[in-house]
N, C-alpha and C positions, 0 to 999 in steps of 0.2 A: 117610267116604272112607278108602281105604287109601293107602299110600305111592305106589304106582304111579299111581293116579288123580290124585293131587295133583301129582306130577311131570309127568305128561302135560299137565295143565291149565296149569301154570306155563310149561312149555316152549312150548305153543301160544300163550299170551298174549305171550310174549317174541318168538316168530316173527312174529306180527302186527305188533309194534312194529318189528322189523327191516325188514319189508316197507315200512312207512311211511317209514322212513329213506331208502329208495331213491328216493322222490319228489324231484324237483328243485325243486319249487315251495314248499318249506317255508321259513318264516322262520327266522332264527337262533334265536329263542326257542323255536319249536316243535322245531327240531332238537335243541337242548340239553335240552329237557324230555323228549323221547323217549329220548335217550341216558341221561339220569338214570334214567328208568323201566326201561330195559334193565338198567342196573347194579343197580337195586333187585331186579329179578327174579333176576339172577344170585346176588345175596346171599341172597335168600329160598330159592332152589333149594339153595344150599350149606348153609344152616341146616337145611333139611328133610332133606337127605341125612345131615348130621351127626347129627341127632336120630334118624333111622331106624337108621343103622348103629351108632351108639354105644350106644343104649338098647335096640335090638331092637324087635321088633314087639309092640305092646301089644294084647292081645285082650280 
């Protein structure tokens, strides 16, 4: 996979989690778990971008 494909995939997974947060019938534990997962995706996206832009494209 290349950088753009990875970022698109990560952003899509994060978007799905954000949509799940909008449901009002989540338990507190579910809500917190989803929030933690979103934070994890944000971190993974940040690391992916740092790796891509600081090291360049590896072919």
